[in-house]
RODO-2510 file (C-alpha; in nm, 4 decimals, decimal comma):
residues 469
     n   res          X          Y          Z
     1     m     7,7203    -0,5349     7,5457
     2     l     7,8921    -0,8712     7,4222
     3     n     7,6975    -1,0649     7,6600
     4     q     7,4060    -0,8329     7,5912
     5     k     7,4349    -0,9674     7,2057
     6     a     7,4963    -1,3270     7,2696
     7     t     7,1457    -1,3392     7,4910
     8     e     7,0014    -1,2331     7,1918
     9     g     7,1259    -1,4656     6,9246
    10     d     7,0094    -1,7415     7,1515
    11     r     6,6782    -1,5838     7,1622
    12     t     6,6746    -1,5340     6,8099
    13     h     6,7916    -1,8837     6,7349
    14     d     6,4991    -2,0698     7,0003
    15     l     6,2489    -1,8028     6,7924
    16     a     6,3372    -1,9716     6,4634
    17     f     6,2984    -2,2714     6,5818
    18     t     5,9622    -2,2516     6,7098
    19     k     5,8607    -2,0410     6,3784
    20     r     5,9478    -2,3505     6,2059
    21     l     5,7933    -2,6115     6,3907
    22     l     5,4652    -2,4100     6,4154
    23     y     5,5132    -2,3704     6,0226
    24     q     5,5832    -2,7481     5,9840
    25     l     5,2717    -2,7994     6,1893
    26     s     5,0310    -2,5653     5,9859
    27     y     5,1458    -2,7802     5,6512
    28     g     5,1212    -3,1691     5,8205
    29     g     5,4996    -3,1845     5,8732
    30     a     5,5447    -3,2485     6,2193
    31     d     5,5824    -3,6474     6,1273
    32     r     5,9279    -3,5706     5,9863
    33     i     6,0822    -3,3554     6,2570
    34     i     6,0271    -3,5891     6,5150
    35     q     6,1500    -3,9022     6,3370
    36     d     6,4255    -3,7007     6,1898
    37     g     6,5121    -3,5851     6,5435
    38     l     6,6155    -3,3019     6,4517
    39     e     6,8068    -3,0821     6,7168
    40     f     6,8162    -2,7377     6,4798
    41     d     7,1689    -2,6520     6,5929
    42     k     7,2895    -2,4531     6,3410
    43     r     7,5227    -2,7192     6,1862
    44     e     7,2514    -2,9477     6,0956
    45     y     7,0255    -2,6625     6,0335
    46     n     7,2189    -2,5104     5,7595
    47     q     7,2198    -2,8772     5,5721
    48     v     6,8230    -2,8314     5,5807
    49     m     6,7517    -2,8808     5,1705
    50     p     6,3963    -2,8353     5,0328
    51     t     6,1285    -3,0802     5,0685
    52     e     5,7496    -3,0881     4,9932
    53     d     5,6335    -3,0171     5,3953
    54     c     5,8478    -2,7242     5,4046
    55     l     5,7644    -2,3892     5,1740
    56     n     5,9430    -2,3548     4,8641
    57     v     6,0010    -1,9551     4,7215
    58     a     6,0997    -1,8744     4,3640
    59     m     6,2677    -1,5461     4,5126
    60     i     6,3171    -1,3299     4,1204
    61     s     6,5747    -1,0914     4,0868
    62     y     6,6635    -1,0700     3,6904
    63     h     6,8903    -0,7871     3,6608
    64     t     7,0693    -0,7727     3,9508
    65     c     7,2533    -1,0684     4,1807
    66     p     7,1935    -0,9972     4,5709
    67     l     7,6001    -1,1030     4,5734
    68     a     7,7013    -0,8200     4,3521
    69     t     7,9211    -0,5877     4,5052
    70     l     7,7283    -0,2554     4,5962
    71     g     7,7648     0,0845     4,4686
    72     g     7,7393    -0,0052     4,1040
    73     k     7,5448     0,1196     3,8510
    74     d     7,2817    -0,1512     3,9104
    75     t     7,3446    -0,2235     4,2589
    76     g     7,1895    -0,0904     4,5996
    77     g     6,9038    -0,1525     4,8330
    78     m     6,7293    -0,3856     4,5787
    79     n     7,0529    -0,6466     4,6463
    80     v     7,0546    -0,6246     5,0262
    81     y     6,6561    -0,6739     5,0440
    82     v     6,7005    -0,9917     4,8604
    83     r     6,9942    -1,1477     5,0520
    84     e     6,8660    -1,0293     5,3916
    85     l     6,4988    -1,1577     5,3124
    86     t     6,6356    -1,4742     5,1827
    87     r     6,8347    -1,5022     5,4860
    88     h     6,5856    -1,4790     5,7179
    89     l     6,3290    -1,6693     5,5708
    90     g     6,5514    -1,9759     5,5695
    91     k     6,6275    -1,9065     5,9696
    92     i     6,2088    -1,9949     5,9864
    93     g     6,2333    -2,3157     5,7616
    94     v     6,1390    -2,1296     5,4283
    95     h     6,3252    -2,2693     5,1356
    96     v     6,4007    -1,9958     4,9030
    97     d     6,5658    -2,0243     4,5504
    98     v     6,6912    -1,6873     4,3932
    99     f     6,7042    -1,6929     4,0040
   100     t     6,9013    -1,4070     3,8404
   101     r     7,0704    -1,3788     3,4986
   102     s     7,4202    -1,4988     3,4801
   103     q     7,6361    -1,2274     3,3757
   104     d     7,9928    -1,3805     3,4595
   105     e     8,0442    -1,7236     3,2495
   106     h     8,3566    -1,7928     3,5530
   107     v     8,1150    -1,7262     3,8607
   108     p     7,9272    -2,1142     3,9480
   109     h     7,5666    -2,1032     3,8647
   110     v     7,4551    -2,2304     4,1427
   111     l     7,5975    -2,0858     4,4699
   112     h     7,5283    -2,1610     4,8605
   113     d     7,6034    -1,7894     5,0604
   114     l     7,2656    -1,7520     5,2083
   115     g     7,3081    -2,0272     5,4188
   116     f     7,0298    -2,2562     5,5600
   117     g     7,0147    -2,4628     5,2114
   118     n     6,8760    -2,1588     5,0008
   119     r     7,0389    -2,0998     4,6807
   120     v     7,1537    -1,8265     4,3845
   121     v     7,0705    -1,9509     4,0781
   122     h     7,2591    -1,7354     3,7660
   123     v     7,0257    -1,8310     3,5069
   124     p     7,2354    -1,8070     3,1504
   125     a     7,0098    -1,6036     2,9319
   126     g     7,1837    -1,4164     2,6621
   127     p     7,5626    -1,3388     2,6885
   128     e     7,7174    -1,3648     3,0468
   129     i     7,8254    -1,0169     3,1027
   130     p     7,6389    -0,7470     3,2112
   131     l     7,3991    -0,5534     2,9524
   132     p     7,1723    -0,2400     2,9271
   133     k     6,8053    -0,2987     3,0811
   134     k     6,7216    -0,2192     2,7203
   135     e     6,8391    -0,5062     2,5852
   136     l     6,7820    -0,7233     2,9070
   137     v     6,3893    -0,7401     2,7845
   138     n     6,4914    -0,9632     2,4924
   139     y     6,5995    -1,2604     2,7020
   140     l     6,3231    -1,2906     2,9351
   141     p     6,1964    -1,5812     2,7555
   142     q     6,5788    -1,7945     2,7946
   143     f     6,5778    -1,6866     3,1616
   144     t     6,2257    -1,7837     3,2533
   145     e     6,3104    -2,1271     3,0419
   146     g     6,6230    -2,1981     3,2098
   147     i     6,4041    -2,1520     3,5796
   148     q     6,1568    -2,4323     3,4786
   149     r     6,4583    -2,6540     3,3907
   150     f     6,6317    -2,6071     3,6932
   151     a     6,3159    -2,6665     3,8959
   152     s     6,2581    -3,0037     3,6622
   153     e     6,6181    -3,1260     3,7153
   154     k     6,5881    -3,0566     4,0958
   155     g     6,2631    -3,1888     4,1531
   156     i     6,1472    -2,9205     4,3534
   157     h     5,7904    -2,7842     4,3416
   158     y     5,7696    -2,4298     4,4250
   159     h     5,4552    -2,2789     4,6033
   160     l     5,4868    -1,8811     4,5259
   161     i     5,6542    -1,6681     4,3203
   162     h     5,8544    -1,3657     4,5239
   163     s     5,9726    -1,1316     4,2378
   164     h     6,1718    -0,7830     4,2285
   165     y     6,1329    -0,5194     4,0446
   166     w     5,9232    -0,4895     3,6995
   167     m     6,1519    -0,7150     3,4515
   168     s     6,1648    -0,9965     3,7399
   169     g     5,7823    -0,9767     3,7212
   170     v     5,7176    -1,0349     3,3716
   171     a     5,9171    -1,3677     3,4141
   172     a     5,7015    -1,4117     3,7179
   173     e     5,4171    -1,4008     3,4814
   174     s     5,5116    -1,6735     3,2584
   175     l     5,6076    -1,8468     3,5544
   176     k     5,2720    -1,8392     3,7559
   177     g     5,1063    -1,9694     3,4137
   178     a     5,3459    -2,2794     3,3867
   179     w     5,3375    -2,3553     3,7421
   180     n     4,9994    -2,1987     3,8427
   181     i     5,1152    -2,0273     4,2175
   182     p     5,0847    -1,7006     4,2977
   183     i     5,2599    -1,3808     4,2422
   184     v     5,3906    -1,1690     4,5897
   185     h     5,5831    -0,8262     4,3663
   186     m     5,7938    -0,5707     4,4708
   187     f     5,8634    -0,2741     4,2416
   188     h     6,1357    -0,1194     4,4112
   189     t     6,1513     0,1876     4,2229
   190     l     5,8620     0,3468     3,9598
   191     g     5,8902     0,4290     3,6003
   192     l     5,6371     0,6980     3,6421
   193     m     5,8218     0,8370     3,9367
   194     k     6,1506     0,8471     3,8097
   195     n     5,9859     1,0283     3,5073
   196     r     5,8619     1,2663     3,6845
   197     v     6,2133     1,3856     3,8446
   198     a     6,4416     1,3223     3,5432
   199     s     6,6111     1,6144     3,4238
   200     s     6,6748     1,4912     3,0803
   201     e     6,5847     1,3341     2,7874
   202     v     6,8426     1,0513     2,8561
   203     e     6,7458     0,9738     3,2258
   204     l     6,3597     0,8963     3,1136
   205     e     6,2209     0,5462     3,1352
   206     g     6,0599     0,4416     2,7938
   207     e     5,7321     0,3277     2,7441
   208     y     5,8569    -0,0638     2,7283
   209     r     5,8848    -0,0319     3,1236
   210     i     5,5800     0,1361     3,1862
   211     s     5,3731    -0,1199     3,0077
   212     g     5,5567    -0,3510     3,1762
   213     e     5,4936    -0,2363     3,5437
   214     r     5,1146    -0,2310     3,4364
   215     r     5,1438    -0,5865     3,3284
   216     v     5,3105    -0,6797     3,6568
   217     i     5,0099    -0,5059     3,8184
   218     k     4,7515    -0,7067     3,6470
   219     a     4,9722    -1,0648     3,7034
   220     a     5,0736    -1,0217     4,0778
   221     d     4,8382    -1,1611     4,3476
   222     r     5,0116    -0,9156     4,6082
   223     i     5,2194    -0,6002     4,5813
   224     i     5,4345    -0,5217     4,8553
   225     a     5,5195    -0,1301     4,8830
   226     a     5,7678    -0,0035     5,0810
   227     t     5,5836     0,2930     5,2005
   228     p     5,2470     0,4809     5,2183
   229     a     5,3759     0,6642     4,9271
   230     e     5,4662     0,4139     4,7480
   231     q     5,1216     0,2945     4,7839
   232     a     4,9497     0,5740     4,6963
   233     q     5,1749     0,6302     4,3696
   234     l     5,0787     0,2633     4,2691
   235     e     4,7281     0,3850     4,3156
   236     f     4,6990     0,6881     4,2110
   237     l     4,9911     0,6545     3,8772
   238     y     4,9016     0,3157     3,8030
   239     k     4,5281     0,2477     3,8924
   240     a     4,6445    -0,0596     4,1186
   241     p     4,3388    -0,2271     4,2824
   242     s     4,4112    -0,1215     4,6849
   243     k     4,3337    -0,5125     4,7350
   244     k     4,6448    -0,6163     4,6208
   245     l     4,8672    -0,3957     4,7695
   246     v     5,0150    -0,4074     5,1268
   247     v     5,2298    -0,1893     5,2729
   248     v     5,5944    -0,3938     5,4398
   249     p     5,9303    -0,1752     5,4566
   250     p     6,2403    -0,3394     5,4067
   251     g     6,4594    -0,4423     5,7310
   252     v     6,7864    -0,3507     5,8482
   253     d     7,0446    -0,6263     6,0052
   254     l     7,0598    -0,5468     6,3151
   255     d     7,3657    -0,8371     6,3943
   256     h     7,5615    -0,6252     6,1204
   257     f     7,4710    -0,2715     6,1475
   258     y     7,5248    -0,1593     6,5151
   259     c     7,6545     0,1153     6,6949
   260     i     8,0554     0,1107     6,6910
   261     p     8,2563     0,3390     6,9109
   262     p     8,4212     0,6278     6,6825
   263     d     8,7430     0,5665     6,7684
   264     e     8,7388     0,2202     6,6550
   265     s     8,5269     0,2810     6,3462
   266     k     8,7735     0,5479     6,2188
   267     a     9,0777     0,3440     6,3071
   268     v     8,9947     0,0838     6,0889
   269     i     8,8681     0,3112     5,8158
   270     e     9,2084     0,4979     5,8405
   271     l     9,0405     0,8127     5,9175
   272     c     9,2209     1,0587     6,1682
   273     a     9,0765     1,0633     6,5427
   274     d     9,0318     1,4774     6,5222
   275     c     8,8603     1,4155     6,1720
   276     r     8,4840     1,4551     6,1235
   277     m     8,3364     1,3138     5,7973
   278     f     7,9664     1,3754     5,6205
   279     l     7,9239     1,0521     5,4540
   280     y     7,7116     0,9527     5,0961
   281     v     7,6526     0,6017     5,0161
   282     g     7,4763     0,4915     4,7039
   283     r     7,4921     0,4991     4,3075
   284     i     7,6497     0,7401     4,1259
   285     e     7,3400     0,8997     3,9190
   286     p     7,1489     1,2160     3,8590
   287     l     6,8440     1,0985     4,0443
   288     k     7,0762     1,0876     4,3691
   289     g     7,1175     1,4597     4,3815
   290     v     7,4935     1,4243     4,4731
   291     d     7,4990     1,7651     4,3344
   292     s     7,3322     1,9447     4,5592
   293     l     7,5285     1,7577     4,8472
   294     i     7,8966     1,8984     4,7108
   295     k     7,6703     2,2693     4,6567
   296     a     7,6145     2,2585     5,0007
   297     i     7,9560     2,1675     5,1169
   298     a     8,0527     2,4812     4,8967
   299     i     7,8361     2,6862     5,0914
   300     l     8,0104     2,5679     5,4353
   301     k     8,3420     2,6072     5,3160
   302     e     8,2241     2,9472     5,2184
   303     k     8,1352     3,0449     5,5713
   304     g     8,4260     2,9192     5,7133
   305     l     8,2395     2,6188     5,8737
   306     m     8,4443     2,2896     5,7219
   307     t     8,7835     2,4538     5,8867
   308     q     8,7022     2,5249     6,2231
   309     k     8,7579     2,1503     6,2569
   310     p     8,8933     1,9208     5,9952
   311     y     8,5161     1,8244     5,8226
   312     s     8,5314     1,6446     5,4826
   313     l     8,2516     1,4761     5,2393
   314     s     8,3430     1,0915     5,1865
   315     i     8,1627     0,9513     4,8776
   316     v     8,1112     0,5973     4,8485
   317     g     8,0293     0,4236     4,4998
   318     g     8,0717     0,4257     4,1799
   319     d     8,3985     0,3732     4,0063
   320     p     8,6286     0,7589     4,0312
   321     d     8,9359     0,5579     3,8739
   322     a     8,7753     0,4625     3,5901
   323     s     8,9661     0,5861     3,2222
   324     p     8,7751     0,8648     3,0667
   325     l     8,6261     0,6500     2,8287
   326     e     8,4960     0,4356     3,0912
   327     m     8,3965     0,6727     3,3345
   328     n     8,0212     0,7057     3,4429
   329     a     7,9254     1,0299     3,3086
   330     e     7,7558     1,1316     3,6615
   331     m     8,0702     1,0627     3,8317
   332     a     8,2812     1,2916     3,5527
   333     r     8,0227     1,5693     3,5798
   334     l     8,0589     1,5548     4,0085
   335     q     8,4352     1,5362     3,9928
   336     r     8,4283     1,8333     3,7868
   337     l     8,1744     1,9891     3,9870
   338     c     8,4165     1,9649     4,2800
   339     h     8,7169     2,0730     4,0638
   340     e     8,5174     2,4141     3,9627
   341     l     8,3855     2,4786     4,3385
   342     h     8,7796     2,4248     4,4946
   343     l     8,6252     2,1327     4,7009
   344     d     8,9370     1,8911     4,5853
   345     d     9,0290     1,8866     4,9573
   346     m     8,7838     1,8420     5,1245
   347     i     8,5701     1,5753     4,9008
   348     v     8,6826     1,2423     4,8193
   349     f     8,5540     0,9990     4,6186
   350     l     8,6073     0,6303     4,7608
   351     g     8,4117     0,4259     4,4899
   352     k     8,2772     0,1274     4,5796
   353     r     8,2923    -0,0322     4,9144
   354     s     8,1686    -0,3928     5,0693
   355     q     7,8840    -0,4640     5,3163
   356     d     8,0767    -0,5818     5,5822
   357     s     8,2728    -0,2321     5,5832
   358     l     7,9957     0,0283     5,5470
   359     p     7,9284     0,0047     5,9522
   360     y     8,2461     0,1155     5,9873
   361     y     8,2118     0,4042     5,7678
   362     y     7,8155     0,4790     5,9016
   363     s     7,9529     0,4859     6,2509
   364     a     8,2499     0,6916     6,1833
   365     a     8,0325     1,0058     6,0069
   366     e     7,8936     1,2861     6,2025
   367     a     7,5886     1,2286     5,9338
   368     v     7,5036     0,9996     5,6558
   369     i     7,3294     1,2623     5,3580
   370     v     7,0825     1,1550     5,1335
   371     p     6,9943     1,3758     4,8597
   372     s     6,7984     1,1711     4,6632
   373     h     6,5133     1,3216     4,4189
   374     y     6,3291     1,0235     4,4571
   375     e     6,3667     0,7078     4,6774
   376     s     6,0756     0,4374     4,7118
   377     f     6,2265     0,3603     5,0589
   378     g     6,6186     0,4811     5,1211
   379     m     6,7779     0,1695     5,2827
   380     v     7,1092     0,3523     5,3467
   381     a     6,9228     0,6423     5,5906
   382     l     6,7996     0,3006     5,7778
   383     e     7,1090     0,1334     5,7634
   384     a     7,3259     0,4238     5,9461
   385     m     7,0333     0,5019     6,1624
   386     a     7,1253     0,1511     6,2738
   387     c     7,4531     0,2370     6,3599
   388     g     7,3749     0,5256     6,5979
   389     t     7,4260     0,7876     6,2776
   390     p     7,1717     1,0920     6,2165
   391     v     7,0560     1,1279     5,8419
   392     v     6,9829     1,3990     5,6423
   393     a     6,7779     1,3136     5,3728
   394     s     6,5597     1,4526     5,1045
   395     q     6,1726     1,4878     5,1609
   396     v     6,0682     1,2564     4,9091
   397     g     5,9277     0,9277     4,8795
   398     g     6,0134     0,6373     5,1559
   399     l     6,2934     0,8863     5,3423
   400     a     6,0104     1,1460     5,4443
   401     f     5,8346     0,8900     5,6401
   402     l     6,1641     0,6816     5,7481
   403     v     6,3910     0,9929     5,8725
   404     q     6,1747     1,1527     6,1432
   405     d     6,2761     1,5955     6,1396
   406     g     6,4308     1,6851     6,4362
   407     e     6,4744     1,3614     6,6081
   408     t     6,6474     1,1056     6,3929
   409     g     6,8081     1,3446     6,1634
   410     f     6,6474     1,6059     5,9227
   411     v     6,4567     1,5786     5,6511
   412     v     6,5215     1,8681     5,3541
   413     p     6,3455     2,0270     5,0444
   414     n     6,4881     1,7877     4,7261
   415     g     6,7280     2,0132     4,5471
   416     e     6,8139     2,2850     4,7480
   417     p     7,1724     2,3105     4,8950
   418     e     7,1550     2,6296     5,0653
   419     v     6,8743     2,4310     5,3386
   420     l     7,1013     2,1163     5,2870
   421     a     7,3922     2,3854     5,3977
   422     d     7,2058     2,5115     5,6864
   423     r     7,1296     2,1365     5,8743
   424     l     7,4883     2,0303     5,8101
   425     s     7,6050     2,3690     5,9818
   426     r     7,3623     2,2771     6,3011
   427     l     7,5397     1,9602     6,3194
   428     i     7,8997     2,1018     6,2672
   429     l     7,7852     2,4035     6,5753
   430     e     7,5835     2,2491     6,8115
   431     p     7,7917     2,0635     7,0688
   432     g     7,6476     1,6976     7,1403
   433     l     7,3548     1,7360     6,8379
   434     s     7,4664     1,4522     6,6368
   435     s     7,5246     1,2240     6,9292
   436     r     7,2080     1,2976     7,0756
   437     l     7,0609     1,2281     6,7057
   438     g     7,2032     0,9402     6,6670
   439     d     7,1060     0,7392     6,9415
   440     q     6,7419     0,8258     6,8485
   441     a     6,7976     0,7099     6,5387
   442     a     6,9689     0,3588     6,6452
   443     a     6,6502     0,3001     6,8922
   444     y     6,4206     0,3967     6,6009
   445     a     6,5847     0,1450     6,3926
   446     r     6,5186    -0,1153     6,6382
   447     d     6,1789    -0,1462     6,4529
   448     y     6,2787    -0,2311     6,0992
   449     a     6,4779    -0,5207     6,2316
   450     w     6,4603    -0,8158     5,9642
   451     p     6,2913    -1,0519     6,1903
   452     k     5,9865    -0,8315     6,2510
   453     i     6,0149    -0,7413     5,9006
   454     t     6,0270    -1,1122     5,7953
   455     d     5,7529    -1,2014     6,0500
   456     r     5,5115    -0,9573     5,7695
   457     i     5,6336    -1,1012     5,4476
   458     m     5,5159    -1,4598     5,6046
   459     q     5,1355    -1,2727     5,6647
   460     v     5,1477    -1,1758     5,3145
   461     y     5,2780    -1,5129     5,1932
   462     q     4,9814    -1,6903     5,3763
   463     t     4,6971    -1,4496     5,2411
   464     i     4,7783    -1,6153     4,9142
   465     m     4,8567    -1,9425     5,0248
   466     p     4,5884    -2,2797     4,9739
   467     r     4,5774    -2,4453     5,3120
   468     k     4,7370    -2,7256     5,1930
   469     m     5,0757    -2,7061     4,9955
***
């Protein structure tokens, strides 16, 4: 297996060189490559800086940084998407600067953590602390001014803007007017869809967001939808022009997320060899439906299934140890629910975990459960599948397309703990079922490898780029 991985890595490196060369030839950059005599080994490749003969992309992730620890209030699949897309664009010779609002004055404003000369630029806009999204809107003008100032100081000309989430799209609209370049946008979630599944007034998105989304749809040259379902939502709910829409799913890093033997993964996360673990990974908010999962575990316990072997549920995300005054309201509600259902001995809230540790958790689990009421795609599900772990997910949004029922896991009706418990009981009672579904899940996930997805994103870029840069 190790030799196979090394061979695959060599092929990927050669492919990156080929793609960069072809791309440079397409835009008249061959002379620079030949004159410089670049070999494109890793030491030299990492030192490549933006020039006028390569594609320069301004990637905008206004409200959250791609380098942030996952599992927080505003950190999740979008952070992973922006980070990994930027890294893989860098591998094929595309320069990307990711602009995000500075939330910590002690973090350097420019970081080179994404490789290949690509940068994360923390732009001061308002106080350099985390702020509620409603307040963030007020600092968008200051944010766009900071981006323009950075571009001017660095003497860099961007050829297109790729924005993420609606507020970034509003910033992109201003930059488009200043720079006269096209916008590619991805929403990741939609306000009208979130309002359709909101369980309380508190969860409703305000009209300021809905109108902002409509404004971005009008300004964008291309809109990337993660699934055909999201494409239909944009067309039906927002009347987005079909000619602007293209479906490209997120990718998964198969060099990071791959099958780890259960005994090795359990040892790393300090889970006993005989223990069986169900796993939830994600933000702790009502939209994620974790209460349905907890109720399903209560049903399994009542039937005596959780004690046939030592089964437990681990919940990764949020801050379970915060003080009562600072604790997320949903976290407090879920902890109370566990106590009321007498599940304190079967459910553990682990809090945030680094991206480096997640493959061990995924590989150690019997199944990863994604009980969301709404998911535009479902990055956690894809990562778990790449690690050879079956997924049990709500039949909503992108999850309904990603998880193949009975083949890579199970899809269940949204908000029905009884059905969820039934599928989990099958994994407990049927020997070899988890392994069989997991093997099929890993094979299916290979179609979502980031190099393949990056190729498709490049095709989108090329549809709106002028022939000469």
